[in-house]
All heavy atoms as an XYZ file, in Angstrom:
1005
protein
N      50.748     37.378    107.584
C      51.758     38.340    107.667
C      52.320     38.760    106.341
O      52.431     39.875    106.005
C      52.966     37.820    108.485
C      54.180     38.794    108.623
S      55.387     38.245    109.610
C      56.527     37.479    108.418
N      52.512     37.769    105.405
C      52.979     38.161    104.087
C      51.833     38.776    103.306
O      52.193     39.714    102.471
C      53.252     36.742    103.245
C      54.602     36.250    103.700
C      54.647     35.101    104.417
C      55.816     36.750    103.447
N      56.055     34.862    104.642
C      56.771     35.866    104.118
C      56.398     37.809    102.779
C      58.133     36.047    104.034
C      57.707     38.065    102.763
C      58.561     37.113    103.317
N      50.622     38.544    103.567
C      49.548     39.332    102.883
C      49.664     40.721    103.294
O      49.512     41.588    102.478
C      48.186     38.794    103.279
O      48.132     37.416    103.086
C      46.982     39.408    102.629
N      49.881     41.059    104.644
C      50.018     42.437    104.970
C      51.198     43.100    104.409
O      51.079     44.249    103.927
C      50.072     42.439    106.495
N      52.355     42.473    104.406
C      53.512     43.082    103.830
C      53.399     43.299    102.302
O      53.675     44.414    101.823
C      54.782     42.179    104.105
C      55.078     42.163    105.543
C      56.011     42.598    103.302
C      56.146     41.172    106.054
N      52.969     42.233    101.573
C      52.721     42.417    100.180
C      51.629     43.420     99.742
O      51.734     44.087     98.852
C      52.596     41.055     99.497
C      53.760     40.094     99.578
S      55.276     40.901     98.985
C      54.906     40.889     97.249
N      50.607     43.411    100.619
C      49.514     44.444    100.388
C      50.021     45.940    100.533
O      49.635     46.757     99.832
N      50.896     45.987    101.550
C      51.438     47.461    101.654
C      52.443     47.729    100.627
O      52.454     48.853    100.151
C      52.172     47.424    103.071
C      52.815     48.801    103.421
C      52.065     49.756    103.675
C      54.164     49.019    103.399
C      52.576     51.091    103.969
C      54.785     50.191    103.687
C      53.900     51.245    103.941
N      53.284     46.884    100.210
C      54.299     47.077     99.200
C      53.720     47.075     97.833
O      53.982     48.056     97.017
C      55.480     46.050     99.243
C      56.228     46.217    100.652
C      56.367     46.210     98.136
C      57.156     45.060    100.872
N      52.969     46.143     97.485
C      52.544     46.042     96.070
C      51.209     46.537     95.694
O      50.915     46.672     94.583
N      50.451     47.003     96.672
C      49.198     47.660     96.386
C      48.134     46.603     96.126
O      48.146     45.481     96.467
N      47.122     47.100     95.387
C      45.809     46.272     95.143
C      46.060     45.140     94.151
O      45.408     44.076     94.360
C      44.893     47.317     94.493
C      45.733     48.449     93.911
C      47.031     48.541     94.815
N      46.975     45.268     93.228
C      47.222     44.111     92.369
C      47.833     42.883     93.150
O      47.302     41.740     92.954
C      48.182     44.553     91.183
C      47.430     45.595     90.331
C      48.561     43.278     90.334
C      48.291     46.100     89.179
N      48.786     43.153     93.868
C      49.408     42.092     94.634
C      48.420     41.490     95.677
O      48.270     40.265     95.888
C      50.761     42.531     95.450
C      51.796     42.966     94.399
C      51.199     41.444     96.337
C      52.342     41.871     93.357
N      47.696     42.421     96.303
C      46.730     42.012     97.289
C      45.654     41.183     96.604
O      45.192     40.152     97.159
C      46.049     43.212     97.886
C      45.104     42.947     99.051
C      44.630     44.086     99.778
N      45.651     45.036    100.152
C      45.660     46.316     99.740
N      44.789     46.697     98.907
N      46.662     47.104    100.085
N      45.179     41.518     95.329
C      44.213     40.778     94.652
C      44.793     39.406     94.277
O      44.109     38.378     94.335
N      46.058     39.265     93.910
C      46.612     38.034     93.590
C      46.703     37.143     94.761
O      46.369     35.902     94.747
C      48.037     38.182     93.012
C      48.184     38.712     91.545
C      49.645     39.090     91.237
C      47.654     37.585     90.588
N      47.045     37.684     95.892
C      47.106     36.937     97.233
C      45.713     36.479     97.554
O      45.466     35.280     97.966
C      47.736     37.744     98.343
C      49.233     37.981     98.206
C      49.758     38.908     99.214
C      50.007     36.624     98.186
N      44.667     37.337     97.398
C      43.399     36.914     97.646
C      42.895     35.763     96.832
O      42.246     34.810     97.226
C      42.374     38.196     97.637
C      42.677     39.131     98.669
O      43.301     38.765     99.808
O      42.169     40.258     98.589
N      43.159     35.952     95.456
C      42.713     35.002     94.565
C      43.480     33.534     94.935
O      42.903     32.470     94.843
C      43.143     35.311     93.134
N      44.757     33.683     95.278
C      45.471     32.389     95.698
C      44.975     31.784     96.909
O      44.709     30.587     96.913
C      46.878     32.735     95.840
C      47.754     31.466     96.159
C      48.076     30.572     95.155
C      48.343     31.351     97.377
C      48.795     29.395     95.456
C      49.081     30.266     97.735
C      49.280     29.180     96.670
O      50.096     28.101     96.907
N      44.610     32.603     97.911
C      43.954     32.034     99.161
C      42.596     31.522     98.837
O      42.265     30.486     99.423
C      43.765     33.154    100.056
C      45.193     33.631    100.852
O      46.144     32.821    100.805
N      45.319     34.828    101.232
N      41.850     32.134     97.931
C      40.554     31.554     97.605
C      40.677     30.176     96.928
O      39.939     29.271     97.125
C      39.762     32.541     96.719
N      41.736     30.088     96.062
C      42.056     28.846     95.365
C      42.413     27.717     96.381
O      41.927     26.600     96.237
C      43.140     29.053     94.410
C      43.467     27.741     93.675
C      44.486     28.006     92.565
C      44.889     26.797     91.904
N      45.959     26.951     90.848
N      43.165     28.031     97.377
C      43.539     27.057     98.451
C      42.446     26.800     99.184
O      42.292     25.456     99.523
C      44.544     27.710     99.320
C      46.113     27.874     98.664
C      46.947     28.503     99.800
C      46.638     26.595     98.138
N      41.512     27.570     99.465
C      40.373     27.242    100.431
C      39.097     26.582     99.547
O      38.275     26.148    100.126
C      39.871     28.548    100.970
C      40.756     29.101    102.026
C      40.262     30.408    102.600
C      41.265     31.028    103.495
N      40.833     32.313    104.085
N      39.209     26.733     98.261
C      38.140     26.210     97.451
C      37.960     24.756     97.681
O      39.037     23.980     97.559
C      38.416     26.480     95.906
N      36.807     24.246     97.835
C      36.577     22.833     98.225
C      36.206     22.079     96.870
O      36.657     20.968     96.763
N      35.428     22.696     95.988
C      35.096     21.842     94.933
C      35.668     22.552     93.539
O      36.317     23.524     93.597
C      33.575     21.743     94.742
C      32.926     23.160     94.678
O      33.472     24.075     94.154
N      31.678     23.166     95.174
N      35.359     21.901     92.474
C      36.028     22.208     91.185
C      35.436     23.689     90.684
O      36.252     24.475     90.302
C      35.616     21.203     90.093
C      36.175     21.645     88.831
C      36.241     19.870     90.466
N      34.120     23.899     90.892
C      33.603     25.178     90.388
C      34.247     26.442     91.158
O      34.532     27.457     90.534
C      32.120     25.200     90.422
O      31.662     25.105     91.860
N      34.479     26.217     92.449
C      35.092     27.246     93.262
C      36.527     27.427     92.796
O      37.051     28.564     92.766
C      35.010     26.931     94.743
C      33.628     27.039     95.356
C      33.551     26.539     96.771
O      34.542     26.106     97.342
O      32.405     26.771     97.297
N      37.254     26.442     92.509
C      38.607     26.421     92.040
C      38.683     27.237     90.677
O      39.577     27.966     90.418
C      39.263     25.144     91.949
C      39.613     24.524     93.255
C      40.383     23.170     93.123
N      40.514     22.580     94.452
C      41.662     22.566     95.133
N      42.677     23.225     94.589
N      41.711     21.952     96.312
N      37.685     26.862     89.761
C      37.677     27.504     88.491
C      37.443     29.006     88.639
O      38.060     29.874     87.990
C      36.625     26.893     87.565
C      37.086     25.449     87.207
C      36.413     27.669     86.310
C      36.038     24.619     86.472
N      36.512     29.377     89.565
C      36.314     30.732     89.819
C      37.461     31.427     90.365
O      37.810     32.607     90.004
C      35.115     30.960     90.865
N      38.234     30.707     91.252
C      39.437     31.385     91.851
C      40.536     31.549     90.687
O      41.168     32.610     90.594
C      39.938     30.510     93.014
N      40.610     30.528     89.824
C      41.615     30.663     88.759
C      41.221     31.766     87.767
O      42.094     32.496     87.336
C      41.695     29.271     88.016
C      42.340     28.155     88.808
O      43.081     28.619     89.773
O      42.172     26.991     88.536
N      40.006     31.934     87.592
C      39.538     33.010     86.734
C      39.745     34.311     87.225
O      40.250     35.330     86.566
C      38.053     32.815     86.370
O      37.776     31.551     85.865
C      37.520     33.840     85.425
N      39.576     34.434     88.589
C      39.798     35.729     89.274
C      41.350     36.063     89.078
O      41.715     37.136     88.942
C      39.295     35.684     90.638
N      42.159     35.089     89.395
C      43.580     35.224     89.254
C      43.977     35.651     87.972
O      44.853     36.586     87.754
C      44.290     34.045     89.855
N      43.443     35.026     86.911
C      43.803     35.349     85.609
C      43.383     36.770     85.215
O      44.079     37.509     84.435
C      43.136     34.368     84.587
N      42.263     37.162     85.689
C      41.804     38.539     85.473
C      42.702     39.554     86.124
O      43.000     40.541     85.367
C      40.358     38.717     85.978
C      39.743     40.018     85.699
C      38.289     40.184     86.274
O      37.694     39.223     86.443
O      37.877     41.346     86.292
N      43.173     39.401     87.276
C      44.052     40.233     87.908
C      45.319     40.307     87.245
O      45.965     41.348     87.018
C      44.330     39.761     89.389
C      43.045     40.057     90.205
C      45.431     40.568     90.086
C      42.977     39.363     91.527
N      45.887     39.204     86.699
C      47.154     39.244     85.895
C      46.957     39.967     84.562
O      47.719     40.813     84.168
C      47.531     37.775     85.567
C      48.771     37.696     84.521
C      48.044     37.110     86.885
N      45.695     39.882     83.984
C      45.418     40.598     82.797
C      45.324     42.104     83.084
O      45.757     42.898     82.350
C      44.099     40.069     82.155
N      44.763     42.462     84.195
C      44.666     43.868     84.586
C      46.112     44.293     84.841
O      46.365     45.528     84.456
C      43.869     44.014     85.900
C      42.347     43.887     85.665
C      41.617     44.061     86.913
O      42.152     44.114     87.926
N      40.321     43.907     86.783
N      46.927     43.634     85.432
C      48.299     44.040     85.668
C      48.955     44.234     84.278
O      49.736     45.249     84.071
C      49.088     43.037     86.495
C      50.371     43.385     86.826
C      51.130     42.275     87.711
O      50.785     41.225     87.681
N      52.222     42.759     88.324
N      48.904     43.478     83.288
C      49.395     43.490     82.066
C      48.839     44.721     81.411
O      49.648     45.472     80.593
C      49.100     42.227     81.081
C      49.664     42.341     79.863
N      51.056     42.418     79.532
C      48.991     42.525     78.649
C      51.073     42.548     78.157
N      49.894     42.632     77.571
N      47.530     45.065     81.500
C      46.984     46.229     80.852
C      47.553     47.513     81.347
O      47.872     48.455     80.658
C      45.466     46.229     81.074
C      44.655     45.223     80.299
O      45.308     44.631     79.338
O      43.540     44.961     80.649
N      47.772     47.528     82.722
C      48.429     48.766     83.267
C      49.793     48.861     82.862
O      50.251     50.038     82.546
C      48.382     48.598     84.842
C      49.334     49.540     85.537
C      47.035     48.644     85.429
N      50.539     47.773     82.716
C      51.902     47.852     82.224
C      51.986     48.326     80.731
O      52.783     49.161     80.377
C      52.593     46.501     82.219
C      53.958     46.417     81.727
C      54.578     45.052     81.842
C      56.048     45.075     81.333
N      56.630     43.695     81.368
N      50.996     47.849     79.901
C      51.008     48.296     78.481
C      50.621     49.816     78.423
O      51.222     50.522     77.621
C      49.953     47.430     77.696
C      49.755     47.965     76.364
C      50.588     46.032     77.551
N      49.695     50.200     79.154
C      49.262     51.564     79.207
C      50.383     52.441     79.650
O      50.541     53.590     78.999
C      48.017     51.786     80.175
N      51.160     52.015     80.563
C      52.301     52.933     81.073
C      53.304     52.952     79.943
O      53.962     53.986     79.657
C      52.878     52.262     82.316
N      53.521     51.820     79.181
C      54.545     51.937     78.103
C      54.076     52.702     76.936
O      54.917     53.503     76.350
C      54.716     50.371     77.593
C      55.447     49.501     78.546
C      55.460     48.038     78.045
O      54.972     47.717     76.880
O      56.181     47.290     78.700
N      52.779     52.736     76.663
C      52.272     53.682     75.693
C      52.455     55.098     76.046
O      52.946     55.995     75.277
C      50.746     53.396     75.432
C      50.598     52.096     74.757
C      50.140     54.524     74.655
C      49.136     51.547     74.525
N      52.198     55.446     77.276
C      52.367     56.915     77.854
C      53.851     57.212     77.644
O      54.171     58.355     77.256
C      51.857     57.081     79.199
C      52.320     58.259     79.825
C      50.346     56.796     79.278
N      54.681     56.329     78.034
C      56.127     56.608     77.952
C      56.551     56.798     76.590
O      57.346     57.723     76.247
C      57.036     55.430     78.695
C      56.840     55.507     80.216
C      58.446     55.556     78.286
C      57.345     54.353     80.878
N      56.056     55.891     75.683
C      56.398     56.139     74.198
C      55.811     57.342     73.732
O      56.548     57.996     72.885
C      55.768     54.849     73.460
N      54.666     57.625     74.028
C      54.094     58.990     73.520
C      54.787     60.326     74.150
O      54.953     61.242     73.327
C      52.584     59.107     73.915
C      51.700     58.177     73.016
C      50.226     58.234     73.405
O      49.934     58.850     74.573
O      49.480     57.794     72.636
N      55.214     60.277     75.338
C      55.816     61.349     75.988
C      57.312     61.393     75.682
O      57.929     62.372     76.054
C      55.658     61.167     77.513
C      54.275     61.240     77.991
C      53.496     62.453     77.653
O      54.047     63.524     77.616
N      52.289     62.433     77.338
N      57.847     60.429     74.940
C      59.299     60.407     74.553
C      59.622     61.475     73.573
O      60.800     61.773     73.505
N      58.679     62.040     72.817
C      59.048     63.050     71.822
C      58.400     64.331     72.285
O      57.309     64.383     72.705
C      58.516     62.580     70.412
C      59.271     61.316     69.979
C      58.697     60.868     68.630
N      59.410     59.661     68.189
C      58.974     58.485     68.519
N      57.876     58.283     69.247
N      59.616     57.401     67.988
N      59.171     65.417     71.999
C      58.570     66.688     72.500
C      57.414     67.061     71.712
O      56.416     67.712     72.475
C      59.643     67.733     72.260
C      59.922     68.135     70.788
C      60.838     67.524     69.957
C      59.165     69.160     70.042
N      60.802     68.117     68.699
C      59.816     69.020     68.737
C      58.233     69.917     70.279
C      59.229     69.821     67.735
C      57.755     70.833     69.302
C      58.327     70.738     68.014
N      57.174     66.695     70.454
C      55.986     67.184     69.801
C      54.728     66.420     70.102
O      53.611     66.773     70.010
C      56.220     67.102     68.212
C      56.682     65.784     67.675
C      55.957     64.768     67.424
C      58.040     65.739     67.617
C      56.376     63.670     66.907
C      58.593     64.583     66.984
C      57.690     63.503     66.716
O      58.159     62.275     66.231
N      54.852     65.144     70.784
C      53.786     64.470     71.247
C      53.470     64.726     72.674
O      52.328     64.682     73.249
C      53.975     62.909     71.032
O      55.132     62.502     71.794
C      54.068     62.571     69.576
N      54.609     65.109     73.438
C      54.367     65.383     74.901
C      53.707     66.875     75.149
O      53.162     66.900     76.147
C      55.790     65.343     75.463
N      53.889     67.657     74.186
C      53.344     69.028     74.460
C      52.009     69.303     74.020
O      51.366     70.404     74.334
C      54.255     70.069     73.900
S      54.342     70.025     72.067
N      51.294     68.319     73.293
C      49.894     68.633     72.774
C      48.952     68.823     73.879
O      48.257     69.836     73.877
C      49.461     67.420     71.827
C      50.315     67.434     70.653
C      47.973     67.594     71.498
C      50.165     66.249     69.700
N      48.921     67.914     74.859
C      47.884     68.068     75.987
C      48.194     69.336     76.780
O      47.240     70.117     77.037
C      47.834     66.794     76.816
C      47.234     65.592     76.107
C      47.203     64.446     77.120
N      47.169     63.176     76.362
C      47.206     62.114     76.905
N      47.267     61.979     78.302
N      47.213     61.014     76.209
N      49.326     69.611     77.248
C      49.563     70.858     78.001
C      49.286     72.029     77.217
O      48.675     73.099     77.819
C      50.958     70.703     78.412
C      51.346     69.339     78.386
C      50.493     68.691     77.270
N      49.593     72.095     75.978
C      49.312     73.436     75.145
C      47.862     73.565     74.919
O      47.394     74.620     74.837
C      50.116     73.329     73.796
C      51.714     73.461     73.893
C      52.239     73.206     72.525
C      51.987     74.779     74.495
N      47.102     72.460     74.837
C      45.683     72.590     74.613
C      44.977     73.145     75.816
O      44.045     73.779     75.837
C      45.101     71.282     74.266
C      43.765     71.246     73.714
C      43.446     71.671     72.472
C      42.642     70.903     74.560
C      42.139     71.757     72.040
C      41.399     71.007     74.217
C      41.161     71.393     72.759
N      45.576     72.864     77.032
C      45.100     73.236     78.277
C      45.407     74.542     78.837
O      44.854     75.198     79.704
C      45.320     72.289     79.311
S      44.562     70.635     79.073
N      46.612     75.204     78.162
C      47.094     76.440     78.702
C      46.021     77.572     78.620
O      45.918     78.273     79.649
C      48.261     76.816     77.891
C      48.723     78.292     78.125
C      49.562     75.931     78.297
N      45.259     77.781     77.576
C      44.251     78.784     77.705
C      43.256     78.571     78.788
O      42.841     79.647     79.428
C      43.578     78.754     76.330
C      44.449     77.904     75.488
C      45.216     77.026     76.344
N      42.777     77.431     79.125
C      41.825     77.042     80.183
C      42.501     77.356     81.499
O      41.891     77.795     82.401
C      41.260     75.807     79.913
C      40.476     75.660     78.791
C      41.030     75.061     77.590
C      39.246     76.202     78.603
C      40.298     74.946     76.446
C      38.472     76.123     77.491
C      39.106     75.461     76.343
N      43.761     77.079     81.630
C      44.479     77.346     82.858
C      44.562     78.813     83.106
O      44.359     79.335     84.244
C      45.891     76.629     82.859
C      45.815     75.183     82.901
C      46.761     77.121     84.082
C      47.021     74.461     82.604
N      44.982     79.523     82.078
C      45.060     80.980     82.174
C      43.647     81.556     82.414
O      43.526     82.607     83.304
C      45.508     81.677     80.887
C      45.483     83.156     80.832
C      47.015     81.160     80.649
N      42.666     81.065     81.826
C      41.229     81.578     82.153
C      40.777     81.417     83.617
O      40.369     82.233     84.208
C      40.251     80.935     81.167
C      38.851     81.253     81.435
C      38.214     82.484     80.994
C      38.000     80.517     82.230
C      37.008     82.750     81.295
C      36.715     80.780     82.405
C      36.177     81.937     81.967
N      41.106     80.149     84.027
C      40.737     79.795     85.413
C      41.506     80.764     86.446
O      40.958     81.184     87.436
C      41.066     78.314     85.738
O      40.376     77.531     84.741
C      40.682     77.917     87.076
N      42.887     80.915     86.097
C      43.602     81.748     86.933
C      43.160     83.217     86.978
O      43.016     83.823     88.045
C      45.125     81.801     86.520
C      45.978     82.674     87.434
C      46.489     82.291     88.559
C      46.335     83.955     86.868
C      47.260     83.149     89.291
C      47.120     84.813     87.603
C      47.556     84.422     88.861
N      42.784     83.660     85.860
C      42.170     85.101     85.721
C      40.984     85.197     86.472
O      40.711     86.188     87.272
C      42.012     85.452     84.268
C      41.108     86.593     83.983
C      41.961     87.912     83.962
C      41.245     89.112     83.326
N      40.143     89.574     84.176
N      39.986     84.296     86.254
C      38.726     84.454     86.923
C      38.787     84.336     88.448
O      38.311     85.039     89.124
C      37.706     83.414     86.322
C      36.460     83.237     87.157
C      37.429     83.675     84.892
N      39.521     83.276     88.916
C      39.545     83.051     90.286
C      40.543     83.976     91.096
O      40.013     84.692     92.060
C      40.116     81.625     90.579
C      39.000     80.670     90.040
C      40.353     81.357     92.048
C      39.304     79.189     90.147
N      41.752     84.244     90.660
C      42.634     85.024     91.364
C      42.427     86.535     91.070
O      42.308     87.292     91.939
C      44.093     84.613     90.994
C      45.087     85.622     91.748
C      44.331     83.263     91.522
N      42.463     86.836     89.832
C      42.458     88.239     89.367
C      41.075     88.822     89.598
O      40.903     89.894     90.319
C      42.836     88.441     87.854
C      43.126     89.812     87.388
C      42.332     90.657     86.780
C      44.327     90.445     87.528
N      42.935     91.857     86.437
C      44.226     91.671     86.964
C      45.590     90.037     88.019
C      45.298     92.601     86.952
C      46.651     90.881     87.986
C      46.504     92.270     87.358
N      40.011     88.244     89.145
C      38.699     88.801     89.245
C      38.130     88.527     90.766
O      37.659     89.498     91.288
C      37.753     88.086     88.256
C      38.038     88.429     86.847
O      38.894     89.312     86.644
O      37.516     87.836     85.911
N      38.025     87.347     91.183
C      37.347     87.074     92.432
C      38.184     87.373     93.700
O      37.738     88.090     94.574
C      36.943     85.613     92.496
C      36.061     85.194     91.458
C      34.713     85.928     91.529
C      33.590     85.602     90.495
N      32.539     86.323     90.537
N      39.457     86.859     93.748
C      40.250     87.097     94.973
C      40.702     88.473     95.202
O      40.571     89.127     96.131
C      41.409     86.118     94.913
C      42.327     86.406     96.193
C      40.867     84.564     95.029
N      41.309     89.000     93.974
C      41.924     90.376     94.209
C      40.829     91.444     93.811
O      41.008     92.574     94.082
C      43.045     90.460     93.227
C      44.263     89.560     93.480
C      45.415     89.611     92.512
C      44.797     89.810     94.950
N      39.893     91.091     93.097
C      38.787     92.008     92.667
C      39.283     93.099     91.658
O      38.723     94.160     91.751
N      40.188     92.751     90.818
C      40.835     93.698     89.946
C      40.254     93.778     88.528
O      40.757     94.441     87.692
C      42.349     93.490     89.760
C      43.046     93.797     91.061
C      42.709     94.596     92.078
C      44.418     93.518     91.421
N      43.609     94.672     93.104
C      44.786     93.975     92.652
C      45.389     92.808     90.702
C      45.914     93.853     93.197
C      46.599     92.582     91.220
C      46.865     93.169     92.469
N      39.250     92.902     88.295
C      38.747     92.845     86.892
C      37.411     92.198     86.787
O      37.031     91.530     87.739
N      36.948     92.099     85.589
C      35.784     91.404     85.199
C      35.937     90.679     83.964
O      36.414     91.266     82.964
C      34.494     92.434     85.147
C      33.239     91.615     84.670
C      34.252     93.126     86.437
N      35.638     89.405     84.000
C      35.946     88.599     82.744
C      34.471     88.222     82.187
O      33.644     87.752     82.921
C      36.691     87.426     83.085
O      38.034     87.778     83.639
C      36.932     86.517     81.804
N      34.305     88.345     80.872
C      33.145     87.942     80.248
C      32.984     86.503     80.448
O      34.027     85.610     80.412
C      33.127     88.206     78.737
C      33.235     89.681     78.390
O      32.746     90.426     79.339
O      33.705     90.060     77.324
N      31.874     85.859     80.601
C      31.676     84.417     80.799
C      31.827     83.692     79.490
O      31.712     84.299     78.371
C      30.258     84.358     81.269
C      29.577     85.629     80.758
C      30.586     86.635     80.678
N      32.262     82.435     79.569
C      32.391     81.587     78.461
C      30.978     81.373     77.797
O      29.983     81.132     78.576
C      33.038     80.286     78.755
C      34.561     80.396     79.156
C      35.020     79.010     79.688
C      35.354     80.856     78.069
N      30.874     81.190     76.506
C      29.624     80.786     75.881
C      29.402     79.278     76.234
O      30.383     78.527     76.742
C      29.565     81.088     74.415
C      30.587     80.212     73.563
O      31.426     79.571     74.114
O      30.464     80.259     72.343
N      28.260     78.809     75.904
C      27.949     77.408     76.255
C      28.881     76.355     75.549
O      29.337     75.396     76.331
C      26.474     77.087     75.808
N      29.295     76.498     74.396
C      30.136     75.576     73.698
C      31.517     75.546     74.400
O      32.110     74.547     74.720
C      30.337     75.843     72.241
C      28.969     75.663     71.508
O      28.185     74.851     71.825
N      28.807     76.421     70.556
N      32.088     76.633     74.612
C      33.409     76.759     75.326
C      33.297     76.276     76.787
O      34.303     75.717     77.225
C      34.018     78.140     75.228
C      34.434     78.624     73.799
S      35.574     77.335     73.037
C      36.955     77.455     74.069
N      32.266     76.547     77.417
C      32.061     76.004     78.779
C      32.032     74.459     78.796
O      32.635     73.905     79.611
C      30.754     76.519     79.448
C      30.668     76.188     80.749
C      29.731     75.234     81.420
C      31.382     76.611     81.945
N      29.919     75.192     82.722
C      30.900     75.978     83.090
C      32.500     77.479     82.089
C      31.562     76.170     84.356
C      33.080     77.698     83.312
C      32.575     77.067     84.408
N      31.418     73.944     77.812
C      31.450     72.452     77.663
C      32.818     71.957     77.508
O      33.250     70.922     78.095
C      30.632     71.929     76.466
O      29.262     72.384     76.745
N      33.554     72.628     76.560
C      35.021     72.158     76.337
C      35.770     72.345     77.719
O      36.580     71.490     78.073
C      35.728     73.021     75.185
C      37.115     72.703     75.127
C      34.994     72.706     73.894
N      35.671     73.427     78.338
C      36.364     73.648     79.633
C      36.038     72.548     80.603
O      36.900     72.006     81.265
C      35.891     74.990     80.183
C      36.490     75.443     81.482
C      37.791     75.962     81.494
C      35.796     75.190     82.702
C      38.376     76.303     82.811
C      36.429     75.476     83.884
C      37.649     76.098     83.878
N      34.778     72.180     80.717
C      34.455     71.113     81.774
C      35.000     69.844     81.281
O      35.304     69.034     82.144
C      32.874     71.106     81.838
C      32.266     72.333     82.510
S      33.026     72.703     84.154
C      32.559     71.330     85.152
N      35.018     69.569     80.052
C      35.572     68.191     79.616
C      37.027     68.205     79.907
O      37.606     67.144     80.402
C      35.358     68.129     78.005
C      33.894     67.811     77.788
C      36.187     66.928     77.515
C      33.514     67.898     76.291
N      37.747     69.262     79.687
C      39.212     69.318     79.996
C      39.468     69.114     81.454
O      40.245     68.261     81.907
C      39.895     70.595     79.452
C      39.939     70.443     77.918
C      41.277     70.790     80.004
C      40.434     71.812     77.303
N      38.717     69.802     82.350
C      38.890     69.731     83.704
C      38.523     68.293     84.190
O      39.182     67.645     85.038
C      38.000     70.770     84.514
C      37.931     70.600     85.950
C      38.536     72.155     84.138
N      37.462     67.780     83.660
C      36.949     66.425     84.025
C      38.063     65.350     83.593
O      38.295     64.450     84.434
N      38.548     65.490     82.491
C      39.584     64.647     82.041
C      40.843     64.605     82.902
O      41.422     63.549     83.197
C      39.916     64.839     80.572
N      41.195     65.856     83.320
C      42.515     65.893     84.047
C      42.303     65.560     85.503
O      43.154     64.822     86.131
C      43.055     67.319     83.986
C      44.197     67.434     83.066
C      43.834     67.666     81.598
C      45.533     67.244     83.276
C      44.789     67.780     80.676
C      46.448     67.362     82.296
C      46.204     67.632     80.936
O      47.121     67.631     80.054
N      41.155     65.748     86.147
C      40.943     65.465     87.461
C      40.142     64.236     87.757
O      40.204     63.708     88.870
C      40.388     66.644     88.216
C      41.299     67.917     88.211
C      41.142     69.062     87.491
C      42.488     67.894     88.995
C      41.901     70.108     87.559
C      43.367     68.919     89.096
C      43.104     69.993     88.298
N      39.341     63.835     86.778
C      38.448     62.676     87.004
C      38.627     61.523     86.090
O      37.806     60.613     86.186
N      39.654     61.641     85.182
C      39.701     60.562     84.179
C      39.950     59.302     84.787
O      39.261     58.233     84.437
N      40.859     59.102     85.664
C      41.070     57.763     86.348
C      39.857     57.224     87.050
O      39.593     56.190     87.162
C      42.394     57.817     87.277
C      42.725     56.540     87.744
C      43.319     55.617     86.621
N      43.710     54.423     87.278
C      43.457     53.201     86.671
N      42.852     53.096     85.491
N      43.866     52.081     87.341
N      39.242     58.040     87.767
C      38.009     57.582     88.556
C      36.852     57.157     87.591
O      36.279     56.226     87.923
C      37.481     58.883     89.402
O      38.455     59.246     90.223
N      36.801     57.990     86.492
C      35.756     57.428     85.526
C      36.183     56.133     85.019
O      35.294     55.183     84.770
C      35.691     58.447     84.359
C      35.029     59.816     84.969
C      34.807     57.896     83.262
C      35.058     61.002     84.025
N      37.387     55.806     84.638
C      37.845     54.578     84.223
C      37.579     53.385     85.304
O      37.127     52.308     84.912
C      39.320     54.528     83.981
C      39.778     55.372     82.724
C      41.252     55.445     82.597
O      41.960     54.794     83.350
O      41.638     56.214     81.734
N      37.812     53.699     86.572
C      37.544     52.774     87.569
C      36.006     52.429     87.715
O      35.625     51.304     87.808
C      38.049     53.240     88.996
C      39.611     53.157     89.124
C      39.987     53.773     90.375
C      41.525     53.666     90.460
N      41.922     54.246     91.841
N      35.151     53.442     87.602
C      33.744     53.307     87.605
C      33.200     52.478     86.392
O      32.507     51.420     86.659
C      32.969     54.606     87.782
C      31.526     54.468     87.542
C      33.290     55.278     89.145
N      33.740     52.738     85.206
C      33.411     51.997     84.097
C      33.801     50.530     84.221
O      33.108     49.755     83.835
C      34.018     52.654     82.937
N      34.946     50.283     84.741
C      35.440     48.879     84.891
C      34.593     48.263     85.953
O      34.159     47.026     85.706
C      36.932     48.820     85.381
C      37.400     47.548     85.510
C      38.834     47.422     85.860
N      39.645     47.844     84.630
C      40.853     48.205     84.546
N      41.521     48.393     85.763
N      41.385     48.562     83.540
N      34.161     48.861     87.030
C      33.167     48.245     87.916
C      31.814     47.976     87.319
O      31.294     46.833     87.473
C      33.029     49.086     89.212
C      34.385     49.106     89.953
C      31.910     48.650     90.052
C      34.449     50.101     91.129
N      31.307     48.886     86.522
C      29.991     48.727     85.900
C      30.129     47.694     84.741
O      29.036     47.053     84.497
C      29.514     50.081     85.295
C      29.215     51.115     86.347
C      28.721     52.406     85.639
C      28.084     50.596     87.263
N      31.247     47.522     84.187
C      31.386     46.456     83.111
C      31.219     45.133     83.577
O      30.700     44.198     82.894
C      32.844     46.608     82.497
C      33.136     45.683     81.379
C      34.512     45.956     80.833
C      34.929     44.848     79.795
N      36.253     45.135     79.379
N      31.640     44.918     84.846
C      31.445     43.586     85.562
C      30.059     43.272     85.728
O      29.379     42.486     85.713
C      32.293     43.448     86.814
C      33.765     43.584     86.578
C      34.454     43.440     87.864
N      35.845     43.736     87.677
C      36.671     43.911     88.577
N      36.368     43.884     89.859
N      37.989     44.098     88.228
């Protein structure tokens, strides 16, 4: 019951800690206990990494000149996307020249970073193991 409640409230980190603790309790020999302790320590380290990353973001976003760099860098690409999709394609009111190959690469990097950055981090963490 506690596992279900804490899993719902605390998400994957709490669920991982509970799973590691349950594995430790069920471990019969020393090597299994060491593996369970290692898994619990890794989850605690991941929780600390998430906390530190959040603190860095808060510290960086605390000043207007550091908070506006990313959005200002993306504004031209947001305008371009709006123009191409809404103005040109949906409404049919214009024609926009295509981006050259270099700018298309920058555009795709920005879109990938905003919409797929966290997914890429998760996949990299899985592959790292």
